[in-house]
A tleap script that builds the chain and sets N, CA, C and O, in Angstrom:
source leaprc.protein.ff14SB
mol = sequence {
  NMET ASN ALA LYS THR LEU ASN SER ARG LEU
  PHE HIE ALA THR LEU SER ALA ALA LEU ALA
  LEU GLY LEU PRO THR CYS PRO LEU ALA GLU
  ASP LEU THR LEU ALA ARG TYR VAL ASP LEU
  SER ILE ALA ARG LEU GLU LEU SER ARG GLN
  ALA TRP ILE ALA THR ARG GLN PRO PRO THR
  LYS GLU ALA ALA ALA THR LEU PHE THR ASP
  PHE GLY ILE ASP GLU ALA SER TYR LEU GLU
  TYR THR SER ALA HIE ARG GLU ALA ILE ASP
  VAL TYR LEU ALA GLU HIE PRO GLN ALA ARG
  GLN ARG ILE ASP ASP LEU SER ILE ALA ILE
  GLY ARG ALA ILE ALA CGLU
}
set mol.1.N position { 245.427 -10.497 -17.779 }
set mol.1.CA position { 244.628 -10.519 -19.524 }
set mol.1.C position { 245.475 -9.257 -20.254 }
set mol.1.O position { 246.197 -8.480 -19.629 }
set mol.2.N position { 245.272 -9.223 -21.482 }
set mol.2.CA position { 246.127 -8.713 -22.251 }
set mol.2.C position { 244.819 -7.055 -22.311 }
set mol.2.O position { 243.640 -6.918 -21.982 }
set mol.3.N position { 245.789 -6.188 -22.858 }
set mol.3.CA position { 245.233 -5.025 -23.401 }
set mol.3.C position { 244.196 -4.996 -24.566 }
set mol.3.O position { 243.154 -4.342 -24.529 }
set mol.4.N position { 244.534 -5.646 -25.430 }
set mol.4.CA position { 243.368 -6.270 -26.439 }
set mol.4.C position { 242.150 -6.605 -25.902 }
set mol.4.O position { 241.183 -5.942 -26.277 }
set mol.5.N position { 241.944 -7.704 -24.912 }
set mol.5.CA position { 240.821 -8.072 -24.492 }
set mol.5.C position { 240.316 -7.455 -23.504 }
set mol.5.O position { 239.107 -7.612 -23.335 }
set mol.6.N position { 240.994 -6.654 -22.643 }
set mol.6.CA position { 240.733 -5.470 -21.647 }
set mol.6.C position { 239.785 -4.702 -22.594 }
set mol.6.O position { 238.570 -4.784 -22.408 }
set mol.7.N position { 240.380 -3.825 -23.787 }
set mol.7.CA position { 240.014 -2.781 -24.125 }
set mol.7.C position { 238.639 -3.330 -24.879 }
set mol.7.O position { 237.770 -2.458 -24.897 }
set mol.8.N position { 238.251 -4.566 -25.498 }
set mol.8.CA position { 236.930 -5.271 -26.324 }
set mol.8.C position { 236.002 -5.165 -24.963 }
set mol.8.O position { 234.906 -4.617 -24.850 }
set mol.9.N position { 236.696 -5.783 -24.071 }
set mol.9.CA position { 235.609 -5.725 -22.619 }
set mol.9.C position { 234.961 -4.645 -22.236 }
set mol.9.O position { 233.822 -4.515 -21.788 }
set mol.10.N position { 236.009 -3.687 -22.509 }
set mol.10.CA position { 235.073 -2.410 -21.722 }
set mol.10.C position { 234.224 -2.040 -22.872 }
set mol.10.O position { 232.998 -2.011 -22.770 }
set mol.11.N position { 234.858 -1.753 -23.982 }
set mol.11.CA position { 233.872 -1.451 -25.062 }
set mol.11.C position { 232.726 -2.059 -25.171 }
set mol.11.O position { 231.789 -1.292 -25.391 }
set mol.12.N position { 232.441 -3.276 -25.087 }
set mol.12.CA position { 231.107 -3.804 -24.878 }
set mol.12.C position { 230.527 -3.789 -23.668 }
set mol.12.O position { 229.341 -4.116 -23.621 }
set mol.13.N position { 231.216 -3.412 -22.435 }
set mol.13.CA position { 230.826 -3.152 -21.327 }
set mol.13.C position { 230.326 -1.926 -21.327 }
set mol.13.O position { 229.366 -1.686 -20.595 }
set mol.14.N position { 230.875 -0.935 -22.134 }
set mol.14.CA position { 230.561 0.632 -21.993 }
set mol.14.C position { 228.980 0.763 -23.128 }
set mol.14.O position { 228.112 1.599 -22.877 }
set mol.15.N position { 228.886 -0.086 -24.176 }
set mol.15.CA position { 228.084 -0.524 -24.482 }
set mol.15.C position { 226.865 -0.858 -24.159 }
set mol.15.O position { 225.860 -0.176 -24.362 }
set mol.16.N position { 226.924 -2.003 -23.605 }
set mol.16.CA position { 225.853 -2.429 -23.109 }
set mol.16.C position { 225.175 -1.615 -22.009 }
set mol.16.O position { 223.957 -1.688 -21.846 }
set mol.17.N position { 225.969 -0.827 -21.242 }
set mol.17.CA position { 225.717 0.217 -20.152 }
set mol.17.C position { 224.752 1.212 -20.793 }
set mol.17.O position { 223.644 1.515 -20.352 }
set mol.18.N position { 225.333 1.671 -21.890 }
set mol.18.CA position { 224.416 2.748 -22.722 }
set mol.18.C position { 223.239 2.479 -22.798 }
set mol.18.O position { 222.375 3.303 -22.498 }
set mol.19.N position { 222.858 0.777 -23.386 }
set mol.19.CA position { 221.643 0.625 -23.640 }
set mol.19.C position { 220.992 0.265 -22.771 }
set mol.19.O position { 219.855 0.007 -23.167 }
set mol.20.N position { 221.148 0.086 -21.603 }
set mol.20.CA position { 220.915 -0.464 -20.364 }
set mol.20.C position { 219.951 0.854 -20.106 }
set mol.20.O position { 218.727 0.726 -20.062 }
set mol.21.N position { 220.711 2.341 -19.909 }
set mol.21.CA position { 219.928 3.353 -19.834 }
set mol.21.C position { 218.692 3.596 -20.728 }
set mol.21.O position { 218.032 4.629 -20.617 }
set mol.22.N position { 218.430 2.748 -21.506 }
set mol.22.CA position { 217.230 3.146 -22.564 }
set mol.22.C position { 217.555 4.411 -23.266 }
set mol.22.O position { 216.833 5.386 -23.059 }
set mol.23.N position { 218.501 4.494 -24.023 }
set mol.23.CA position { 218.907 5.473 -24.908 }
set mol.23.C position { 217.607 5.264 -26.286 }
set mol.23.O position { 217.616 4.181 -26.872 }
set mol.24.N position { 216.766 6.127 -26.631 }
set mol.24.CA position { 216.080 6.093 -27.503 }
set mol.24.C position { 216.573 5.217 -28.874 }
set mol.24.O position { 217.780 5.087 -29.077 }
set mol.25.N position { 215.809 4.761 -29.590 }
set mol.25.CA position { 216.150 4.075 -30.954 }
set mol.25.C position { 216.262 5.115 -32.217 }
set mol.25.O position { 215.994 6.316 -32.215 }
set mol.26.N position { 216.643 4.458 -33.086 }
set mol.26.CA position { 216.387 5.550 -33.937 }
set mol.26.C position { 216.493 4.821 -35.284 }
set mol.26.O position { 217.462 4.064 -35.329 }
set mol.27.N position { 215.601 4.869 -36.592 }
set mol.27.CA position { 215.716 3.888 -37.875 }
set mol.27.C position { 216.846 4.114 -38.565 }
set mol.27.O position { 216.984 3.348 -39.518 }
set mol.28.N position { 217.801 4.995 -38.392 }
set mol.28.CA position { 218.687 5.271 -39.246 }
set mol.28.C position { 219.843 4.034 -39.027 }
set mol.28.O position { 220.846 3.888 -39.725 }
set mol.29.N position { 219.512 3.344 -38.090 }
set mol.29.CA position { 220.548 2.160 -37.511 }
set mol.29.C position { 220.221 0.978 -38.758 }
set mol.29.O position { 221.087 0.154 -39.052 }
set mol.30.N position { 219.317 0.994 -39.218 }
set mol.30.CA position { 218.711 -0.472 -40.122 }
set mol.30.C position { 219.936 0.061 -41.114 }
set mol.30.O position { 220.885 -0.660 -41.421 }
set mol.31.N position { 219.805 1.157 -41.476 }
set mol.31.CA position { 220.391 2.165 -42.981 }
set mol.31.C position { 222.304 1.794 -43.021 }
set mol.31.O position { 223.093 2.081 -43.921 }
set mol.32.N position { 222.567 1.117 -41.771 }
set mol.32.CA position { 223.845 1.308 -41.655 }
set mol.32.C position { 224.649 0.052 -42.269 }
set mol.32.O position { 223.935 -0.926 -42.048 }
set mol.33.N position { 225.834 -0.362 -42.951 }
set mol.33.CA position { 226.294 -1.247 -43.230 }
set mol.33.C position { 227.522 -1.665 -42.342 }
set mol.33.O position { 228.191 -0.851 -41.707 }
set mol.34.N position { 227.725 -2.887 -42.364 }
set mol.34.CA position { 229.334 -3.009 -41.932 }
set mol.34.C position { 230.378 -2.799 -42.090 }
set mol.34.O position { 231.256 -2.734 -41.230 }
set mol.35.N position { 230.458 -2.676 -43.066 }
set mol.35.CA position { 231.402 -1.450 -43.689 }
set mol.35.C position { 231.489 0.037 -43.235 }
set mol.35.O position { 232.515 0.557 -42.796 }
set mol.36.N position { 230.456 0.572 -43.370 }
set mol.36.CA position { 229.910 1.761 -42.423 }
set mol.36.C position { 230.320 1.840 -41.020 }
set mol.36.O position { 230.941 2.684 -40.374 }
set mol.37.N position { 229.831 0.802 -40.765 }
set mol.37.CA position { 229.977 0.803 -39.205 }
set mol.37.C position { 231.109 0.719 -38.397 }
set mol.37.O position { 231.223 1.239 -37.287 }
set mol.38.N position { 232.099 -0.074 -39.092 }
set mol.38.CA position { 233.544 -0.193 -38.764 }
set mol.38.C position { 234.248 1.090 -39.312 }
set mol.38.O position { 235.271 1.381 -38.692 }
set mol.39.N position { 233.891 1.968 -40.408 }
set mol.39.CA position { 234.459 3.162 -40.376 }
set mol.39.C position { 233.703 4.291 -39.193 }
set mol.39.O position { 234.254 5.354 -38.908 }
set mol.40.N position { 233.048 4.080 -38.893 }
set mol.40.CA position { 232.432 5.087 -38.290 }
set mol.40.C position { 233.320 4.943 -36.465 }
set mol.40.O position { 233.649 5.836 -35.685 }
set mol.41.N position { 233.441 3.531 -36.371 }
set mol.41.CA position { 234.149 3.117 -35.237 }
set mol.41.C position { 235.513 3.636 -35.446 }
set mol.41.O position { 236.102 4.407 -34.688 }
set mol.42.N position { 235.883 3.223 -36.361 }
set mol.42.CA position { 237.272 3.813 -36.217 }
set mol.42.C position { 237.514 5.478 -36.581 }
set mol.42.O position { 238.541 6.091 -36.289 }
set mol.43.N position { 236.771 5.842 -37.021 }
set mol.43.CA position { 236.572 7.553 -37.201 }
set mol.43.C position { 236.352 8.047 -35.191 }
set mol.43.O position { 236.754 9.099 -34.693 }
set mol.44.N position { 235.777 7.150 -34.605 }
set mol.44.CA position { 235.167 7.579 -33.292 }
set mol.44.C position { 236.945 7.530 -32.950 }
set mol.44.O position { 237.688 8.507 -33.047 }
set mol.45.N position { 237.291 6.373 -32.608 }
set mol.45.CA position { 238.562 5.862 -31.838 }
set mol.45.C position { 239.720 6.930 -31.900 }
set mol.45.O position { 240.445 7.420 -31.035 }
set mol.46.N position { 239.587 7.128 -33.517 }
set mol.46.CA position { 240.482 8.243 -34.164 }
set mol.46.C position { 240.098 9.916 -33.312 }
set mol.46.O position { 240.999 10.619 -32.853 }
set mol.47.N position { 238.919 10.218 -33.265 }
set mol.47.CA position { 238.468 11.532 -32.553 }
set mol.47.C position { 239.225 11.334 -31.244 }
set mol.47.O position { 240.146 12.063 -30.876 }
set mol.48.N position { 238.749 10.271 -30.569 }
set mol.48.CA position { 239.208 9.963 -29.052 }
set mol.48.C position { 240.499 10.256 -29.080 }
set mol.48.O position { 240.856 11.171 -28.339 }
set mol.49.N position { 241.596 9.528 -29.979 }
set mol.49.CA position { 242.759 9.490 -29.893 }
set mol.49.C position { 243.278 11.159 -29.874 }
set mol.49.O position { 244.173 11.627 -29.171 }
set mol.50.N position { 242.708 11.640 -30.538 }
set mol.50.CA position { 243.578 12.803 -31.020 }
set mol.50.C position { 242.867 14.094 -29.456 }
set mol.50.O position { 243.506 15.077 -29.082 }
set mol.51.N position { 241.744 13.746 -28.969 }
set mol.51.CA position { 241.306 14.120 -27.862 }
set mol.51.C position { 242.396 14.243 -27.082 }
set mol.51.O position { 243.128 15.186 -26.783 }
set mol.52.N position { 242.348 12.888 -26.764 }
set mol.52.CA position { 243.263 12.805 -25.512 }
set mol.52.C position { 244.678 13.435 -25.629 }
set mol.52.O position { 245.261 14.135 -24.801 }
set mol.53.N position { 245.073 13.041 -26.795 }
set mol.53.CA position { 246.663 13.999 -27.050 }
set mol.53.C position { 246.687 15.251 -27.043 }
set mol.53.O position { 247.750 15.807 -26.769 }
set mol.54.N position { 245.438 16.075 -27.364 }
set mol.54.CA position { 245.743 17.183 -27.281 }
set mol.54.C position { 245.233 17.891 -26.195 }
set mol.54.O position { 245.801 18.871 -25.713 }
set mol.55.N position { 244.259 17.462 -25.823 }
set mol.55.CA position { 243.492 18.145 -24.567 }
set mol.55.C position { 243.851 17.262 -22.999 }
set mol.55.O position { 243.972 17.781 -21.890 }
set mol.56.N position { 243.970 15.716 -23.375 }
set mol.56.CA position { 243.980 15.224 -22.642 }
set mol.56.C position { 242.576 14.654 -21.481 }
set mol.56.O position { 242.580 14.260 -20.315 }
set mol.57.N position { 241.422 14.874 -22.568 }
set mol.57.CA position { 239.938 14.911 -22.282 }
set mol.57.C position { 239.914 13.904 -23.454 }
set mol.57.O position { 240.688 13.711 -24.392 }
set mol.58.N position { 238.410 13.159 -22.956 }
set mol.58.CA position { 237.507 12.464 -23.995 }
set mol.58.C position { 237.264 13.911 -25.247 }
set mol.58.O position { 237.561 15.098 -25.114 }
set mol.59.N position { 236.686 13.263 -26.288 }
set mol.59.CA position { 236.091 14.458 -27.264 }
set mol.59.C position { 234.990 14.983 -26.979 }
set mol.59.O position { 234.430 14.267 -26.150 }
set mol.60.N position { 234.367 15.895 -27.245 }
set mol.60.CA position { 233.484 16.934 -26.467 }
set mol.60.C position { 232.451 16.191 -26.919 }
set mol.60.O position { 232.800 15.258 -27.642 }
set mol.61.N position { 230.896 16.343 -26.660 }
set mol.61.CA position { 229.716 16.053 -27.384 }
set mol.61.C position { 229.512 16.507 -28.425 }
set mol.61.O position { 228.926 15.999 -29.380 }
set mol.62.N position { 230.070 17.694 -28.305 }
set mol.62.CA position { 229.594 18.421 -29.836 }
set mol.62.C position { 230.498 17.669 -31.224 }
set mol.62.O position { 230.176 17.370 -32.373 }
set mol.63.N position { 231.521 17.584 -30.575 }
set mol.63.CA position { 232.853 16.982 -31.561 }
set mol.63.C position { 232.020 15.617 -32.285 }
set mol.63.O position { 231.640 15.478 -33.448 }
set mol.64.N position { 231.902 14.649 -31.053 }
set mol.64.CA position { 231.218 13.305 -31.606 }
set mol.64.C position { 229.966 13.485 -32.164 }
set mol.64.O position { 229.624 12.893 -33.187 }
set mol.65.N position { 228.969 14.573 -31.323 }
set mol.65.CA position { 227.759 14.721 -32.523 }
set mol.65.C position { 228.012 14.512 -33.903 }
set mol.65.O position { 227.672 13.559 -34.604 }
set mol.66.N position { 228.753 15.681 -34.243 }
set mol.66.CA position { 229.189 16.233 -35.426 }
set mol.66.C position { 229.862 15.008 -36.304 }
set mol.66.O position { 229.546 14.888 -37.488 }
set mol.67.N position { 230.777 14.124 -35.703 }
set mol.67.CA position { 231.158 12.471 -36.324 }
set mol.67.C position { 230.163 12.186 -36.718 }
set mol.67.O position { 229.985 12.361 -37.923 }
set mol.68.N position { 229.008 11.595 -35.864 }
set mol.68.CA position { 228.133 11.191 -36.266 }
set mol.68.C position { 227.092 11.508 -36.887 }
set mol.68.O position { 226.191 10.677 -37.007 }
set mol.69.N position { 226.982 12.760 -37.412 }
set mol.69.CA position { 225.964 13.675 -38.195 }
set mol.69.C position { 226.675 13.651 -39.744 }
set mol.69.O position { 226.137 13.908 -40.821 }
set mol.70.N position { 227.948 13.288 -39.488 }
set mol.70.CA position { 228.524 13.051 -40.895 }
set mol.70.C position { 228.815 11.545 -41.697 }
set mol.70.O position { 229.199 11.163 -42.803 }
set mol.71.N position { 228.437 11.044 -40.580 }
set mol.71.CA position { 227.936 9.582 -40.915 }
set mol.71.C position { 226.405 9.550 -41.379 }
set mol.71.O position { 226.078 8.622 -42.119 }
set mol.72.N position { 225.671 10.268 -41.091 }
set mol.72.CA position { 224.329 10.150 -41.234 }
set mol.72.C position { 223.419 9.255 -40.239 }
set mol.72.O position { 222.485 8.539 -40.599 }
set mol.73.N position { 223.949 9.466 -38.712 }
set mol.73.CA position { 223.699 8.620 -37.840 }
set mol.73.C position { 223.612 9.478 -36.281 }
set mol.73.O position { 224.166 10.534 -35.977 }
set mol.74.N position { 222.712 8.605 -35.453 }
set mol.74.CA position { 223.199 9.344 -34.196 }
set mol.74.C position { 223.999 8.065 -33.234 }
set mol.74.O position { 224.189 6.859 -33.393 }
set mol.75.N position { 224.312 9.024 -32.230 }
set mol.75.CA position { 225.083 7.939 -31.204 }
set mol.75.C position { 224.202 7.030 -31.073 }
set mol.75.O position { 224.509 5.953 -31.585 }
set mol.76.N position { 222.709 7.118 -30.305 }
set mol.76.CA position { 221.996 5.912 -29.841 }
set mol.76.C position { 221.738 4.740 -31.179 }
set mol.76.O position { 221.839 3.539 -30.929 }
set mol.77.N position { 221.472 5.122 -32.299 }
set mol.77.CA position { 221.370 4.010 -33.546 }
set mol.77.C position { 222.800 3.437 -33.538 }
set mol.77.O position { 222.787 2.224 -33.747 }
set mol.78.N position { 224.007 3.948 -33.361 }
set mol.78.CA position { 225.220 3.405 -33.681 }
set mol.78.C position { 225.270 2.222 -32.479 }
set mol.78.O position { 225.656 1.064 -32.639 }
set mol.79.N position { 224.767 2.839 -31.213 }
set mol.79.CA position { 224.667 1.659 -29.919 }
set mol.79.C position { 223.875 0.591 -30.337 }
set mol.79.O position { 224.209 -0.590 -30.234 }
set mol.80.N position { 222.693 1.050 -30.868 }
set mol.80.CA position { 221.536 -0.031 -31.098 }
set mol.80.C position { 222.287 -1.015 -32.027 }
set mol.80.O position { 222.357 -2.234 -31.864 }
set mol.81.N position { 222.802 -0.335 -32.966 }
set mol.81.CA position { 223.271 -1.381 -33.800 }
set mol.81.C position { 224.764 -2.436 -33.994 }
set mol.81.O position { 225.065 -3.328 -34.787 }
set mol.82.N position { 225.430 -1.808 -32.860 }
set mol.82.CA position { 226.352 -2.400 -31.849 }
set mol.82.C position { 225.472 -3.678 -31.265 }
set mol.82.O position { 225.651 -4.839 -31.633 }
set mol.83.N position { 224.658 -3.329 -30.455 }
set mol.83.CA position { 223.892 -4.275 -29.972 }
set mol.83.C position { 223.369 -5.210 -30.606 }
set mol.83.O position { 223.575 -6.367 -30.240 }
set mol.84.N position { 222.592 -4.938 -31.673 }
set mol.84.CA position { 221.850 -5.940 -32.648 }
set mol.84.C position { 222.699 -6.635 -33.606 }
set mol.84.O position { 222.221 -7.744 -33.847 }
set mol.85.N position { 224.070 -6.344 -34.417 }
set mol.85.CA position { 224.875 -7.201 -34.757 }
set mol.85.C position { 226.176 -7.124 -34.480 }
set mol.85.O position { 227.045 -6.700 -35.242 }
set mol.86.N position { 226.349 -7.615 -33.169 }
set mol.86.CA position { 227.584 -8.094 -32.409 }
set mol.86.C position { 228.218 -9.167 -33.233 }
set mol.86.O position { 229.284 -9.090 -33.844 }
set mol.87.N position { 227.444 -10.122 -33.161 }
set mol.87.CA position { 228.136 -11.414 -33.827 }
set mol.87.C position { 228.479 -10.971 -35.445 }
set mol.87.O position { 229.556 -11.373 -35.885 }
set mol.88.N position { 227.755 -10.299 -36.192 }
set mol.88.CA position { 228.243 -10.299 -37.645 }
set mol.88.C position { 229.440 -9.078 -37.638 }
set mol.88.O position { 230.416 -9.290 -38.357 }
set mol.89.N position { 229.417 -8.292 -37.151 }
set mol.89.CA position { 230.583 -7.465 -36.315 }
set mol.89.C position { 232.245 -7.774 -36.459 }
set mol.89.O position { 233.181 -7.293 -37.099 }
set mol.90.N position { 231.988 -9.170 -35.205 }
set mol.90.CA position { 232.952 -9.702 -34.959 }
set mol.90.C position { 233.282 -10.782 -35.995 }
set mol.90.O position { 234.222 -11.522 -35.705 }
set mol.91.N position { 232.741 -10.956 -36.995 }
set mol.91.CA position { 232.903 -11.999 -38.217 }
set mol.91.C position { 233.495 -10.371 -39.534 }
set mol.91.O position { 234.190 -10.461 -40.546 }
set mol.92.N position { 233.248 -9.884 -39.294 }
set mol.92.CA position { 233.437 -8.482 -40.234 }
set mol.92.C position { 234.593 -8.617 -40.201 }
set mol.92.O position { 235.246 -8.844 -41.219 }
set mol.93.N position { 235.092 -8.512 -39.061 }
set mol.93.CA position { 236.126 -7.526 -38.537 }
set mol.93.C position { 237.357 -9.336 -38.553 }
set mol.93.O position { 238.577 -9.176 -38.527 }
set mol.94.N position { 236.847 -10.600 -38.590 }
set mol.94.CA position { 237.804 -11.387 -38.357 }
set mol.94.C position { 238.003 -11.555 -39.899 }
set mol.94.O position { 238.980 -12.233 -40.217 }
set mol.95.N position { 237.051 -10.928 -41.143 }
set mol.95.CA position { 237.303 -11.089 -42.439 }
set mol.95.C position { 238.041 -9.770 -42.886 }
set mol.95.O position { 238.327 -9.559 -44.064 }
set mol.96.N position { 238.277 -9.054 -42.043 }
set mol.96.CA position { 238.922 -7.701 -42.460 }
set mol.96.C position { 240.007 -7.443 -41.440 }
set mol.96.O position { 239.789 -6.642 -40.531 }
set mol.97.N position { 241.453 -8.233 -41.562 }
set mol.97.CA position { 242.107 -7.794 -40.634 }
set mol.97.C position { 242.483 -6.689 -40.155 }
set mol.97.O position { 242.556 -6.371 -38.968 }
set mol.98.N position { 242.849 -5.796 -41.515 }
set mol.98.CA position { 243.505 -4.664 -41.169 }
set mol.98.C position { 242.484 -3.784 -40.581 }
set mol.98.O position { 243.042 -2.949 -39.870 }
set mol.99.N position { 240.881 -3.607 -40.603 }
set mol.99.CA position { 240.426 -3.072 -39.799 }
set mol.99.C position { 240.234 -3.113 -38.230 }
set mol.99.O position { 239.953 -2.225 -37.425 }
set mol.100.N position { 240.507 -4.567 -38.074 }
set mol.100.CA position { 240.664 -4.821 -36.827 }
set mol.100.C position { 241.657 -4.457 -36.084 }
set mol.100.O position { 241.505 -4.124 -34.909 }
set mol.101.N position { 242.932 -4.483 -36.763 }
set mol.101.CA position { 244.464 -4.153 -36.461 }
set mol.101.C position { 244.056 -2.552 -36.223 }
set mol.101.O position { 244.143 -2.037 -35.108 }
set mol.102.N position { 243.608 -1.839 -37.386 }
set mol.102.CA position { 243.313 -0.512 -37.036 }
set mol.102.C position { 242.837 -0.167 -35.485 }
set mol.102.O position { 243.451 0.481 -34.638 }
set mol.103.N position { 241.634 -0.767 -35.397 }
set mol.103.CA position { 240.732 -0.655 -33.947 }
set mol.103.C position { 241.636 -0.908 -33.028 }
set mol.103.O position { 241.830 -0.009 -32.210 }
set mol.104.N position { 242.495 -2.282 -32.890 }
set mol.104.CA position { 243.243 -2.413 -31.947 }
set mol.104.C position { 244.606 -1.239 -32.006 }
set mol.104.O position { 244.887 -0.787 -30.896 }
set mol.105.N position { 245.170 -0.894 -32.782 }
set mol.105.CA position { 246.482 -0.253 -32.539 }
set mol.105.C position { 245.439 1.176 -31.968 }
set mol.105.O position { 245.923 1.691 -30.960 }
set mol.106.N position { 244.136 1.849 -32.458 }
set mol.106.CA position { 243.871 3.047 -32.187 }
set mol.106.C position { 243.374 2.751 -30.206 }
set mol.106.O position { 243.522 3.583 -29.311 }
set mol.107.N position { 242.956 1.716 -30.101 }
set mol.107.CA position { 242.465 1.534 -28.694 }
set mol.107.C position { 244.097 1.614 -27.660 }
set mol.107.O position { 244.408 2.388 -26.755 }
set mol.108.N position { 244.557 0.918 -28.039 }
set mol.108.CA position { 246.140 1.236 -27.270 }
set mol.108.C position { 246.610 2.282 -27.545 }
set mol.108.O position { 247.172 2.793 -26.576 }
set mol.109.N position { 246.644 2.847 -28.422 }
set mol.109.CA position { 247.054 4.516 -28.466 }
set mol.109.C position { 246.331 5.412 -27.443 }
set mol.109.O position { 246.856 6.273 -26.736 }
set mol.110.N position { 244.786 4.991 -27.500 }
set mol.110.CA position { 244.203 5.799 -26.391 }
set mol.110.C position { 244.291 5.490 -24.950 }
set mol.110.O position { 244.067 6.258 -24.014 }
set mol.111.N position { 244.625 4.335 -24.915 }
set mol.111.CA position { 245.290 3.311 -23.754 }
set mol.111.C position { 246.184 4.741 -23.097 }
set mol.111.O position { 245.808 5.568 -22.267 }
set mol.112.N position { 247.491 4.628 -23.844 }
set mol.112.CA position { 248.598 5.306 -23.728 }
set mol.112.C position { 248.434 6.552 -23.522 }
set mol.112.O position { 249.240 6.975 -22.693 }
set mol.113.N position { 247.524 7.554 -24.042 }
set mol.113.CA position { 247.312 8.828 -23.803 }
set mol.113.C position { 246.882 9.395 -22.852 }
set mol.113.O position { 247.201 10.515 -22.452 }
set mol.114.N position { 245.766 8.328 -22.203 }
set mol.114.CA position { 245.051 8.441 -21.430 }
set mol.114.C position { 246.156 8.068 -19.709 }
set mol.114.O position { 246.259 8.791 -18.718 }
set mol.115.N position { 246.612 7.090 -19.904 }
set mol.115.CA position { 248.110 6.781 -19.102 }
set mol.115.C position { 248.963 7.894 -18.737 }
set mol.115.O position { 249.570 8.071 -17.681 }
set mol.116.N position { 248.915 8.600 -19.750 }
set mol.116.CA position { 250.267 9.905 -19.198 }
set mol.116.C position { 250.086 11.023 -18.726 }
set mol.116.O position { 251.048 11.731 -18.427 }
savepdb mol mol.pdb
quit
């Protein structure tokens, strides 16, 4: 299994687990567009990459909460949107290869930072 497939599986498994925990839903997920969702996903990955490089730890809960607030959504709504729009997200990323590549690059960079 290549790193890209592994990262994708880990990402979806983590989201599924979070949803299975019964996180509360929020109507803000309905207002999120695919483009905005992908921008937030990239920002989340960038935050994680920076945290792992700087502190060798994942981002703090406060930093993540601030990021979500900046996008006008909470984490539960983000996860809800991911679950509800998985196919549309895949199509969007297929139609926007630069976004897909950025996500893949950040995922690889995070993996490398964690491994160091």
